[in-house]
C-alpha positions in Angstrom: 21.4 8.2 -26.6 23.1 9.9 -23.7 26.6 8.9 -22.7 26.5 6.7 -19.6 30.0 6.8 -18.0 28.9 4.3 -15.3 29.0 1.5 -17.9 31.8 2.7 -20.1 34.7 2.5 -17.6 33.6 -0.1 -15.1 34.1 -3.8 -15.1 30.7 -5.4 -15.7 30.2 -9.0 -14.6 29.0 -11.5 -17.2 26.7 -14.5 -16.7 26.9 -17.9 -18.4 24.7 -16.8 -21.3 27.1 -13.9 -22.0 30.1 -16.2 -21.8 28.5 -18.6 -24.3 27.7 -15.8 -26.8 31.2 -14.2 -26.4 32.8 -17.6 -27.0 30.8 -18.1 -30.2 31.9 -14.7 -31.5 35.5 -15.5 -30.6 35.3 -18.9 -32.4 33.7 -17.3 -35.5 36.4 -14.6 -35.6 39.1 -17.2 -35.3 37.6 -19.2 -38.2 37.5 -16.0 -40.3 41.1 -15.2 -39.4 42.2 -18.7 -40.4 40.4 -18.4 -43.8 42.0 -15.0 -44.3 45.5 -16.4 -43.6 45.0 -18.9 -46.4 43.2 -16.7 -48.9 44.4 -13.2 -48.5 48.0 -12.2 -49.5 50.2 -10.8 -46.8 49.9 -7.1 -47.1 49.1 -3.9 -45.3 45.5 -4.4 -46.2 45.5 -7.9 -44.6 47.0 -6.4 -41.5 44.2 -3.8 -41.4 41.6 -6.6 -41.9 43.0 -8.5 -38.9 43.0 -5.4 -36.8 39.4 -4.5 -37.7 38.3 -8.1 -37.1 39.9 -7.9 -33.6 38.1 -4.6 -33.1 34.8 -6.0 -34.3 35.1 -8.9 -31.8 35.9 -6.5 -29.0 32.9 -4.2 -29.7 30.6 -7.2 -30.1 31.7 -8.5 -26.7 31.3 -5.0 -25.2 27.8 -4.8 -26.6 27.0 -8.1 -24.9 28.1 -7.0 -21.5 26.5 -3.5 -21.7 23.0 -4.6 -23.0 
């Protein structure tokens, strides 16, 4: 797949379907984060888990807007 800079750096408008899917991803990530707060001891590893959860949500949302 060739790199397409026109999509990578520009704001891409989203429609209602995109908003709905992005909201569902956000709510699911929040539920997972809440479960992790309860069940995972405070640690460097938990901090990484939260950072990667945030990153996963961001990449999922980007995939929605770019495809």
